[in-house]
LOLUM-371327 format. One record per residue (C-alpha): residue in one letter; x, y, z. Coordinates in nm, 4 decimals. Layout:
! LOLUM-371327
@zagu:A X:X Y:Y Z:Z
...
! end
This chain:
! LOLUM-371327
@zagu:M X:17.6791 Y:8.6881 Z:12.2519
@zagu:H X:17.6463 Y:8.9818 Z:12.0179
@zagu:R X:17.7097 Y:8.7551 Z:11.7207
@zagu:L X:17.4396 Y:8.5159 Z:11.8396
@zagu:I X:17.1827 Y:8.7942 Z:11.8535
@zagu:I X:17.2732 Y:8.9047 Z:11.5002
@zagu:L X:17.2428 Y:8.5455 Z:11.3734
@zagu:I X:16.8991 Y:8.5067 Z:11.5326
@zagu:L X:16.7802 Y:8.8345 Z:11.3690
@zagu:V X:16.9049 Y:8.7176 Z:11.0282
@zagu:I X:16.7198 Y:8.3850 Z:11.0648
@zagu:V X:16.3969 Y:8.5661 Z:11.1662
@zagu:L X:16.4243 Y:8.8052 Z:10.8711
@zagu:L X:16.4900 Y:8.5274 Z:10.6249
@zagu:G X:16.1960 Y:8.3237 Z:10.7601
@zagu:G X:15.9616 Y:8.6208 Z:10.7442
@zagu:G X:16.0707 Y:8.6967 Z:10.3903
@zagu:Y X:16.0078 Y:8.3390 Z:10.2862
@zagu:L X:15.6606 Y:8.3420 Z:10.4452
@zagu:Y X:15.5774 Y:8.6746 Z:10.2737
@zagu:Y X:15.7024 Y:8.5411 Z:9.9407
@zagu:S X:15.5007 Y:8.2226 Z:9.9784
@zagu:N X:15.1821 Y:8.4077 Z:10.0675
@zagu:H X:15.2358 Y:8.6711 Z:9.7996
@zagu:K X:15.3099 Y:8.4044 Z:9.5373
@zagu:E X:14.9867 Y:8.2211 Z:9.6209
@zagu:S X:14.7919 Y:8.5468 Z:9.5926
@zagu:V X:14.9527 Y:8.6333 Z:9.2600
@zagu:E X:14.8870 Y:8.2831 Z:9.1278
@zagu:N X:14.5234 Y:8.3049 Z:9.2377
@zagu:Q X:14.4838 Y:8.6406 Z:9.0699
@zagu:L X:14.6451 Y:8.5110 Z:8.7517
@zagu:M X:14.4188 Y:8.2048 Z:8.7543
@zagu:Q X:14.1073 Y:8.4196 Z:8.8025
@zagu:T X:14.2180 Y:8.6483 Z:8.5198
@zagu:V X:14.2786 Y:8.3543 Z:8.2856
@zagu:Q X:13.9388 Y:8.2046 Z:8.3750
@zagu:K X:13.7681 Y:8.5413 Z:8.3158
@zagu:I X:13.9339 Y:8.5814 Z:7.9762
@zagu:D X:13.8444 Y:8.2226 Z:7.8847
@zagu:T X:13.4809 Y:8.2782 Z:7.9846
@zagu:Q X:13.4575 Y:8.5996 Z:7.7856
@zagu:T X:13.6159 Y:8.4364 Z:7.4830
@zagu:N X:13.3707 Y:8.1478 Z:7.4905
@zagu:S X:13.0745 Y:8.3877 Z:7.5089
@zagu:L X:13.1685 Y:8.5873 Z:7.1984
@zagu:T X:12.9507 Y:8.5444 Z:6.8865
@zagu:P X:13.1591 Y:8.4343 Z:6.5892
@zagu:T X:13.1711 Y:8.6863 Z:6.3072
@zagu:N X:13.2675 Y:8.4414 Z:6.0371
@zagu:S X:13.0528 Y:8.3226 Z:5.7437
@zagu:T X:12.8733 Y:8.0626 Z:5.9543
@zagu:E X:12.6791 Y:8.3339 Z:6.1377
@zagu:N X:12.3115 Y:8.3505 Z:6.0357
@zagu:P X:12.2805 Y:8.6530 Z:5.8042
@zagu:K X:11.9219 Y:8.7011 Z:5.9261
@zagu:S X:12.0200 Y:8.7143 Z:6.2938
@zagu:N X:11.9630 Y:9.0881 Z:6.3204
@zagu:T X:11.6378 Y:9.0933 Z:6.1224
@zagu:D X:11.3365 Y:9.2289 Z:6.3058
@zagu:R X:11.0402 Y:9.0014 Z:6.3667
@zagu:V X:10.8116 Y:9.2309 Z:6.1663
@zagu:T X:10.9156 Y:9.5226 Z:5.9448
@zagu:V X:10.6924 Y:9.7602 Z:5.7488
@zagu:I X:10.8542 Y:9.7926 Z:5.4062
@zagu:A X:10.5870 Y:10.0021 Z:5.2266
@zagu:Q X:10.2790 Y:10.1968 Z:5.3307
@zagu:H X:10.0067 Y:10.4360 Z:5.2153
@zagu:L X:9.8760 Y:10.1794 Z:4.9646
@zagu:D X:9.5085 Y:10.1531 Z:4.8677
@zagu:T X:9.3702 Y:9.8049 Z:4.9359
@zagu:P X:9.6635 Y:9.6008 Z:4.8000
@zagu:W X:9.5371 Y:9.2604 Z:4.6929
@zagu:S X:9.8253 Y:9.0563 Z:4.5564
@zagu:L X:10.2069 Y:9.0534 Z:4.5517
@zagu:A X:10.4511 Y:8.9175 Z:4.2936
@zagu:F X:10.8306 Y:8.9280 Z:4.3281
@zagu:M X:11.0480 Y:9.0461 Z:4.0383
@zagu:P X:11.3931 Y:8.8910 Z:3.9688
@zagu:D X:11.5714 Y:9.1940 Z:4.1220
@zagu:G X:11.3830 Y:9.1575 Z:4.4517
@zagu:S X:11.1363 Y:9.4389 Z:4.3901
@zagu:I X:10.7648 Y:9.3662 Z:4.4203
@zagu:L X:10.4680 Y:9.4237 Z:4.1923
@zagu:V X:10.1495 Y:9.4880 Z:4.3869
@zagu:S X:9.7919 Y:9.5124 Z:4.2614
@zagu:E X:9.5555 Y:9.7629 Z:4.4218
@zagu:R X:9.1862 Y:9.6858 Z:4.4018
@zagu:K X:9.1059 Y:10.0233 Z:4.2434
@zagu:G X:9.3018 Y:9.9172 Z:3.9311
@zagu:S X:9.6581 Y:10.0336 Z:3.9955
@zagu:I X:9.9716 Y:9.8250 Z:3.9599
@zagu:K X:10.2596 Y:9.9585 Z:4.1668
@zagu:K X:10.6214 Y:9.8632 Z:4.2088
@zagu:V X:10.7930 Y:9.8532 Z:4.5478
@zagu:S X:11.1716 Y:9.8718 Z:4.5147
@zagu:K X:11.4054 Y:9.6945 Z:4.7553
@zagu:D X:11.4559 Y:10.0224 Z:4.9416
@zagu:G X:11.0786 Y:10.0613 Z:4.9909
@zagu:T X:11.0226 Y:10.3252 Z:4.7219
@zagu:V X:10.6728 Y:10.2938 Z:4.5741
@zagu:S X:10.6105 Y:10.3927 Z:4.2112
@zagu:L X:10.3149 Y:10.3583 Z:3.9743
@zagu:V X:10.3550 Y:10.1119 Z:3.6869
@zagu:G X:10.0134 Y:10.1807 Z:3.5349
@zagu:N X:9.6369 Y:10.1503 Z:3.5692
@zagu:I X:9.4005 Y:9.8845 Z:3.4387
@zagu:A X:9.0321 Y:9.9496 Z:3.3738
@zagu:C X:8.8823 Y:9.7273 Z:3.6425
@zagu:N X:8.5625 Y:9.7971 Z:3.8340
@zagu:E X:8.6134 Y:9.8216 Z:4.2097
@zagu:M X:8.2760 Y:9.7191 Z:4.3447
@zagu:G X:8.2193 Y:9.5272 Z:4.6668
@zagu:E X:8.4893 Y:9.2596 Z:4.6755
@zagu:G X:8.5689 Y:9.3034 Z:4.3054
@zagu:G X:8.8268 Y:9.5088 Z:4.1204
@zagu:L X:9.1894 Y:9.4418 Z:4.0320
@zagu:L X:9.2621 Y:9.1301 Z:4.2363
@zagu:G X:9.5270 Y:8.8657 Z:4.1654
@zagu:I X:9.8561 Y:8.9287 Z:3.9878
@zagu:A X:10.1122 Y:8.6750 Z:3.8630
@zagu:L X:10.4297 Y:8.6768 Z:3.6542
@zagu:Q X:10.4883 Y:8.4246 Z:3.3791
@zagu:P X:10.7405 Y:8.1482 Z:3.4592
@zagu:G X:11.0965 Y:8.2671 Z:3.3956
@zagu:F X:10.9840 Y:8.6290 Z:3.4019
@zagu:D X:11.2452 Y:8.8707 Z:3.2670
@zagu:P X:11.1459 Y:9.2372 Z:3.2366
@zagu:D X:11.4140 Y:9.2914 Z:2.9709
@zagu:N X:11.3028 Y:9.0047 Z:2.7457
@zagu:Q X:10.9942 Y:9.0683 Z:2.5316
@zagu:D X:10.9232 Y:8.6960 Z:2.5237
@zagu:K X:10.9340 Y:8.6646 Z:2.9028
@zagu:N X:10.7840 Y:8.9877 Z:3.0381
@zagu:D X:10.4155 Y:8.8939 Z:3.0651
@zagu:I X:10.2109 Y:8.9757 Z:3.3740
@zagu:Y X:9.8669 Y:8.8311 Z:3.4423
@zagu:V X:9.5845 Y:8.9973 Z:3.6335
@zagu:Y X:9.2382 Y:8.9004 Z:3.7572
@zagu:C X:8.9972 Y:9.1870 Z:3.6925
@zagu:T X:8.6288 Y:9.2612 Z:3.7609
@zagu:I X:8.4421 Y:9.4168 Z:3.4678
@zagu:K X:8.1051 Y:9.5887 Z:3.5022
@zagu:T X:7.8508 Y:9.4654 Z:3.2472
@zagu:S X:7.5217 Y:9.6425 Z:3.3179
@zagu:G X:7.3596 Y:9.7901 Z:3.6260
@zagu:T X:7.5033 Y:9.6109 Z:3.9242
@zagu:K X:7.6062 Y:9.3046 Z:3.7240
@zagu:S X:7.9684 Y:9.2157 Z:3.6652
@zagu:V X:8.1966 Y:8.9424 Z:3.5398
@zagu:N X:8.5572 Y:8.8592 Z:3.6121
@zagu:Q X:8.8323 Y:8.7850 Z:3.3658
@zagu:V X:9.2041 Y:8.7113 Z:3.3487
@zagu:D X:9.4172 Y:8.9239 Z:3.1152
@zagu:R X:9.7767 Y:8.9276 Z:3.0036
@zagu:Y X:9.9935 Y:9.2387 Z:2.9547
@zagu:D X:10.3538 Y:9.3183 Z:2.8685
@zagu:Y X:10.5648 Y:9.4742 Z:3.1435
@zagu:P X:10.6278 Y:9.7600 Z:3.2056
@zagu:E X:10.4192 Y:9.9372 Z:2.9391
@zagu:L X:10.1056 Y:9.7264 Z:3.0122
@zagu:G X:10.0696 Y:9.6839 Z:2.6389
@zagu:G X:10.0265 Y:9.3732 Z:2.4245
@zagu:Y X:9.6896 Y:9.2971 Z:2.5837
@zagu:Q X:9.5462 Y:8.9476 Z:2.5444
@zagu:L X:9.2387 Y:8.7923 Z:2.7039
@zagu:V X:9.3170 Y:8.4659 Z:2.8831
@zagu:V X:8.9803 Y:8.3746 Z:3.0434
@zagu:N X:8.6530 Y:8.5673 Z:3.0350
@zagu:N X:8.2974 Y:8.5362 Z:3.1626
@zagu:I X:8.3854 Y:8.4181 Z:3.5105
@zagu:P X:8.0612 Y:8.4935 Z:3.7009
@zagu:G X:8.0924 Y:8.7984 Z:3.9235
@zagu:S X:7.8989 Y:8.9779 Z:4.1945
@zagu:S X:7.9560 Y:9.2362 Z:4.4645
@zagu:N X:8.0816 Y:8.9479 Z:4.6803
@zagu:H X:8.2418 Y:8.6056 Z:4.6329
@zagu:D X:8.4602 Y:8.6893 Z:4.3328
@zagu:G X:8.7594 Y:8.4708 Z:4.4202
@zagu:G X:9.0547 Y:8.6314 Z:4.2454
@zagu:R X:9.3755 Y:8.4427 Z:4.3267
@zagu:I X:9.5901 Y:8.3440 Z:4.0273
@zagu:K X:9.9187 Y:8.1518 Z:4.0385
@zagu:F X:10.1362 Y:7.9469 Z:3.8099
@zagu:G X:10.1706 Y:7.5849 Z:3.9106
@zagu:P X:10.4803 Y:7.3642 Z:3.8944
@zagu:D X:10.3411 Y:7.2309 Z:3.5638
@zagu:G X:10.3612 Y:7.5764 Z:3.4039
@zagu:Y X:9.9844 Y:7.6200 Z:3.3741
@zagu:L X:9.7864 Y:7.9044 Z:3.5273
@zagu:Y X:9.5555 Y:7.8211 Z:3.8196
@zagu:I X:9.2634 Y:8.0514 Z:3.8994
@zagu:G X:9.0515 Y:8.0574 Z:4.2177
@zagu:T X:8.6935 Y:8.1758 Z:4.1643
@zagu:G X:8.3923 Y:8.2373 Z:4.3881
@zagu:D X:8.0306 Y:8.1286 Z:4.3602
@zagu:A X:7.9266 Y:8.4910 Z:4.2813
@zagu:E X:7.6586 Y:8.4663 Z:4.5543
@zagu:N X:7.4835 Y:8.1873 Z:4.3647
@zagu:P X:7.5827 Y:7.8708 Z:4.5569
@zagu:S X:7.4304 Y:7.6265 Z:4.3089
@zagu:Q X:7.6871 Y:7.7321 Z:4.0476
@zagu:A X:7.9632 Y:7.5740 Z:4.2557
@zagu:Q X:7.8208 Y:7.2259 Z:4.1837
@zagu:D X:7.7794 Y:7.2862 Z:3.8100
@zagu:T X:8.0936 Y:7.1693 Z:3.6332
@zagu:N X:7.9920 Y:7.3681 Z:3.3249
@zagu:S X:8.0052 Y:7.6950 Z:3.5233
@zagu:L X:8.3302 Y:7.8781 Z:3.6043
@zagu:A X:8.1920 Y:7.9957 Z:3.9402
@zagu:G X:8.3017 Y:7.8289 Z:4.2645
@zagu:K X:8.5947 Y:7.6527 Z:4.0998
@zagu:I X:8.9668 Y:7.6205 Z:4.0677
@zagu:L X:9.0486 Y:7.6547 Z:3.6981
@zagu:R X:9.3611 Y:7.5357 Z:3.5176
@zagu:V X:9.4295 Y:7.6993 Z:3.1826
@zagu:N X:9.6798 Y:7.7471 Z:2.9026
@zagu:P X:9.8196 Y:8.0936 Z:2.9829
@zagu:Y X:9.9181 Y:8.1696 Z:2.6230
@zagu:S X:9.5778 Y:8.1299 Z:2.4632
@zagu:T X:9.2169 Y:8.2347 Z:2.5269
@zagu:N X:8.9758 Y:8.0081 Z:2.7185
@zagu:E X:9.1902 Y:7.7019 Z:2.6485
@zagu:P X:9.1933 Y:7.4238 Z:2.9080
@zagu:A X:9.5202 Y:7.2758 Z:3.0262
@zagu:P X:9.5707 Y:6.9186 Z:2.9019
@zagu:G X:9.4259 Y:6.6576 Z:3.1349
@zagu:N X:9.1494 Y:6.8700 Z:3.2891
@zagu:P X:8.8766 Y:6.6286 Z:3.4039
@zagu:F X:8.5664 Y:6.7825 Z:3.2409
@zagu:N X:8.7070 Y:6.8836 Z:2.9014
@zagu:N X:8.6857 Y:7.2493 Z:3.0020
@zagu:L X:8.8736 Y:7.4936 Z:3.2247
@zagu:V X:8.7574 Y:7.3336 Z:3.5527
@zagu:Y X:9.0182 Y:7.1582 Z:3.7687
@zagu:S X:8.8124 Y:7.1173 Z:4.0913
@zagu:Y X:8.4650 Y:7.2292 Z:4.2001
@zagu:G X:8.2281 Y:7.2719 Z:4.4932
@zagu:H X:8.4081 Y:7.5805 Z:4.6249
@zagu:R X:8.2486 Y:7.8858 Z:4.7846
@zagu:N X:8.5185 Y:8.1521 Z:4.7478
@zagu:V X:8.8807 Y:8.0541 Z:4.6820
@zagu:Q X:9.1334 Y:8.3253 Z:4.7692
@zagu:G X:9.4535 Y:8.1321 Z:4.8424
@zagu:L X:9.6575 Y:7.8889 Z:4.6316
@zagu:T X:10.0001 Y:7.7348 Z:4.6911
@zagu:W X:10.2014 Y:7.4167 Z:4.6335
@zagu:D X:10.4072 Y:7.2260 Z:4.8874
@zagu:K X:10.7526 Y:7.0741 Z:4.8304
@zagu:D X:10.5953 Y:6.7652 Z:4.6726
@zagu:G X:10.3931 Y:6.9676 Z:4.4221
@zagu:Q X:10.0648 Y:6.9158 Z:4.6073
@zagu:L X:9.8152 Y:7.2008 Z:4.5577
@zagu:W X:9.6504 Y:7.3574 Z:4.8647
@zagu:A X:9.3784 Y:7.6234 Z:4.8806
@zagu:T X:9.2016 Y:7.8473 Z:5.1308
@zagu:E X:8.8291 Y:7.9012 Z:5.1048
@zagu:H X:8.5753 Y:8.1208 Z:5.2785
@zagu:G X:8.2905 Y:7.9552 Z:5.4652
@zagu:P X:7.9448 Y:8.1040 Z:5.5292
@zagu:S X:7.9397 Y:8.4693 Z:5.6317
@zagu:G X:7.6985 Y:8.7009 Z:5.8104
@zagu:L X:7.5274 Y:8.5703 Z:6.1238
@zagu:Q X:7.6308 Y:8.2153 Z:6.0326
@zagu:S X:7.9953 Y:8.3093 Z:5.9815
@zagu:C X:8.2054 Y:7.9958 Z:6.0371
@zagu:C X:8.3655 Y:7.6983 Z:5.8749
@zagu:D X:8.6449 Y:7.8523 Z:5.6698
@zagu:E X:8.8598 Y:7.5897 Z:5.5037
@zagu:V X:9.2088 Y:7.4730 Z:5.4144
@zagu:N X:9.1758 Y:7.2149 Z:5.1368
@zagu:K X:9.4140 Y:6.9721 Z:4.9724
@zagu:I X:9.3167 Y:7.0022 Z:4.6073
@zagu:E X:9.2930 Y:6.6963 Z:4.3838
@zagu:L X:9.2112 Y:6.6819 Z:4.0158
@zagu:G X:8.8373 Y:6.6601 Z:3.9452
@zagu:K X:8.7274 Y:6.6401 Z:4.3099
@zagu:N X:8.4131 Y:6.7968 Z:4.4582
@zagu:Y X:8.4675 Y:7.0040 Z:4.7747
@zagu:G X:8.1051 Y:7.0048 Z:4.8772
@zagu:W X:7.9779 Y:7.3629 Z:4.8741
@zagu:P X:7.6922 Y:7.4271 Z:4.9369
@zagu:T X:7.5875 Y:7.0684 Z:5.0217
@zagu:I X:7.8356 Y:7.0029 Z:5.3032
@zagu:Q X:8.0625 Y:7.2193 Z:5.5189
@zagu:D X:8.2950 Y:7.1914 Z:5.8174
@zagu:T X:8.3251 Y:6.8236 Z:5.9192
@zagu:Q X:8.0140 Y:6.7065 Z:5.7360
@zagu:T X:8.0526 Y:6.4213 Z:5.4915
@zagu:K X:7.8772 Y:6.2945 Z:5.1823
@zagu:E X:7.9758 Y:6.0333 Z:4.9297
@zagu:G X:8.1628 Y:6.1866 Z:4.6386
@zagu:M X:8.2517 Y:6.5047 Z:4.8312
@zagu:L X:8.5643 Y:6.5946 Z:5.0274
@zagu:T X:8.5690 Y:6.7546 Z:5.3715
@zagu:P X:8.8400 Y:7.0145 Z:5.4407
@zagu:M X:9.1766 Y:6.9180 Z:5.5844
@zagu:K X:9.1289 Y:7.1996 Z:5.8365
@zagu:S X:8.8162 Y:7.3969 Z:5.9248
@zagu:S X:8.7787 Y:7.7039 Z:6.1436
@zagu:G X:8.4675 Y:7.5488 Z:6.2993
@zagu:K X:8.2740 Y:7.8163 Z:6.4861
@zagu:D X:8.5647 Y:8.0564 Z:6.4504
@zagu:T X:8.6116 Y:8.2820 Z:6.1452
@zagu:W X:8.9387 Y:8.3319 Z:5.9628
@zagu:A X:8.8114 Y:8.4754 Z:5.6317
@zagu:P X:9.1279 Y:8.3247 Z:5.4791
@zagu:S X:9.2962 Y:8.4790 Z:5.1785
@zagu:G X:9.6483 Y:8.4493 Z:5.0332
@zagu:M X:9.8567 Y:8.1446 Z:5.1212
@zagu:A X:10.2226 Y:8.0421 Z:5.0856
@zagu:Y X:10.4305 Y:7.7324 Z:5.1606
@zagu:L X:10.7594 Y:7.7509 Z:5.3514
@zagu:N X:10.9695 Y:7.4867 Z:5.5287
@zagu:G X:10.7013 Y:7.2256 Z:5.5838
@zagu:A X:10.4185 Y:7.4637 Z:5.6674
@zagu:L X:10.1361 Y:7.6560 Z:5.5034
@zagu:Y X:10.0996 Y:8.0205 Z:5.6036
@zagu:F X:9.7775 Y:8.2034 Z:5.5212
@zagu:A X:9.6389 Y:8.5496 Z:5.5850
@zagu:G X:9.3158 Y:8.6167 Z:5.7730
@zagu:L X:9.0851 Y:8.9086 Z:5.6945
@zagu:R X:8.8165 Y:8.8924 Z:5.9581
@zagu:G X:9.0528 Y:8.6858 Z:6.1716
@zagu:Q X:9.3107 Y:8.9672 Z:6.1513
@zagu:A X:9.5953 Y:8.7208 Z:6.1894
@zagu:L X:9.8618 Y:8.5144 Z:6.0187
@zagu:Y X:9.7936 Y:8.1426 Z:6.0475
@zagu:K X:10.0408 Y:7.8557 Z:6.0255
@zagu:V X:9.9467 Y:7.4997 Z:5.9352
@zagu:T X:10.2258 Y:7.2451 Z:5.9841
@zagu:L X:10.2277 Y:6.9548 Z:5.7394
@zagu:Q X:10.3583 Y:6.6032 Z:5.7677
@zagu:G X:10.3139 Y:6.4449 Z:5.4287
@zagu:N X:9.9552 Y:6.5161 Z:5.3350
@zagu:S X:9.8400 Y:6.5483 Z:5.6959
@zagu:I X:9.8099 Y:6.8528 Z:5.9189
@zagu:T X:9.9871 Y:6.8129 Z:6.2523
@zagu:D X:9.9730 Y:7.1598 Z:6.4087
@zagu:F X:9.7925 Y:7.4931 Z:6.3793
@zagu:K X:9.9086 Y:7.8265 Z:6.5203
@zagu:T X:9.7983 Y:8.1895 Z:6.5141
@zagu:Y X:10.0319 Y:8.4907 Z:6.4961
@zagu:L X:10.0043 Y:8.8718 Z:6.4833
@zagu:K X:9.6449 Y:8.8536 Z:6.6063
@zagu:G X:9.4990 Y:9.2048 Z:6.5808
@zagu:E X:9.8410 Y:9.3696 Z:6.5456
@zagu:Y X:9.8019 Y:9.4880 Z:6.1865
@zagu:G X:9.4296 Y:9.4488 Z:6.1244
@zagu:R X:9.2966 Y:9.2646 Z:5.8204
@zagu:L X:9.5583 Y:9.0660 Z:5.6271
@zagu:R X:9.5048 Y:8.9837 Z:5.2582
@zagu:D X:9.8035 Y:8.8206 Z:5.0899
@zagu:V X:10.1138 Y:8.6312 Z:5.1981
@zagu:V X:10.4045 Y:8.5293 Z:4.9733
@zagu:V X:10.7579 Y:8.4023 Z:5.0304
@zagu:G X:11.0314 Y:8.6429 Z:4.9237
@zagu:P X:11.3683 Y:8.5469 Z:4.7736
@zagu:D X:11.5196 Y:8.6092 Z:5.1196
@zagu:G X:11.3043 Y:8.3373 Z:5.2767
@zagu:M X:11.0876 Y:8.5919 Z:5.4565
@zagu:L X:10.7087 Y:8.6161 Z:5.4491
@zagu:Y X:10.5582 Y:8.9273 Z:5.2895
@zagu:L X:10.2026 Y:9.0254 Z:5.3817
@zagu:T X:9.9601 Y:9.2961 Z:5.2776
@zagu:T X:9.7099 Y:9.4629 Z:5.5092
@zagu:S X:9.3560 Y:9.5277 Z:5.3849
@zagu:N X:9.2211 Y:9.7862 Z:5.6250
@zagu:Q X:9.0942 Y:10.0228 Z:5.3551
@zagu:D X:8.8678 Y:9.7684 Z:5.1862
@zagu:G X:8.5546 Y:9.9045 Z:5.3541
@zagu:R X:8.5495 Y:9.6425 Z:5.6275
@zagu:G X:8.8515 Y:9.7367 Z:5.8333
@zagu:T X:8.9617 Y:10.0169 Z:6.0606
@zagu:P X:9.2493 Y:10.1976 Z:5.8861
@zagu:K X:9.5531 Y:10.2730 Z:6.1000
@zagu:E X:9.8281 Y:10.5262 Z:6.0408
@zagu:G X:10.0096 Y:10.4411 Z:5.7180
@zagu:D X:9.7547 Y:10.1870 Z:5.5936
@zagu:D X:9.7546 Y:9.9963 Z:5.3833
@zagu:K X:10.0964 Y:9.8382 Z:5.4266
@zagu:I X:10.3264 Y:9.5654 Z:5.3056
@zagu:I X:10.5003 Y:9.4008 Z:5.5988
@zagu:R X:10.7909 Y:9.1573 Z:5.6120
@zagu:V X:10.7751 Y:8.8807 Z:5.8715
@zagu:Y X:11.0705 Y:8.6730 Z:5.9892
@zagu:P X:10.9085 Y:8.3282 Z:6.0315
@zagu:E X:11.1778 Y:8.1924 Z:6.2651
@zagu:K X:11.1010 Y:8.4700 Z:6.5138
@zagu:L X:10.7252 Y:8.4262 Z:6.5260
! end
């Protein structure tokens, strides 16, 4: 009997141990499974740190890279990534990659109204260490007598600002509507945007340099580029005040142009520029049509952009707005416009120029000290914009 009781106790103990082991094993297995799943989930959520990671992924949407400038008008990138910037008062400054601003030199321009030292461009293949490749070009307002002025394009050696040569002179000037954008085209010739100098009829006169886009030989004086349609410097006409020029991936030239100002402020334009064509000012504007004249590809209508510098990037035109105080994006499909968007509205005040940097970013200048803006702390500035984060 005693042996029977001991046998029963052994059986009970063995059974209980088995049940405990089974339950404990299941719990351990569940815990192991949960741990494995947790590790797997965490592993899948990690961002790879290899070379396929986007190097721009930590770039801020907008970064101020230079400030305390005086009405910067135009930007031009140097081969080392530094920037030359023209200030309307006549100064050319250099902004290093670390944001250090230094004076290159001063040019005797007359800052009056919208005039002064405006556009700046570097010759194709620019090399500051090669005397044959270190030319910079500037668009400059010169006072003639009283309140009268003219504009001209000059060439200088960098960095001494020596070796002066006149490229184009006697572009009609005024306190307003002086144009001023200069850029080299894919063909190697220099393109110049001018204004009507507050005399609208000049825009329709193909013998006048006012209200035009000019195309010139950059290594001579007042010499047309081959193939110009009127046997002079004029490439296109019927413009009011051209302040933006750029080319798309197909080599098509685009321009921004100011519409009427004052109480009738409206009808700013984005134009696709064709050789010898008439863009209508002052005869037509906005969506109006007339035989022999082209309407804009995009008009602001009753809104006002006061468009200035323009750049092309990844299928879109980006242009700066002065009165509009915004960065505008025009999406292209071939030669058609498919979308229009507005960014940075009112965030940085008046915007003057926009260029694409070697890093694929957009670089803009503010223009809040030009007499028409409200300067903010640090103005004027150069800001870098990450287009993919707009």
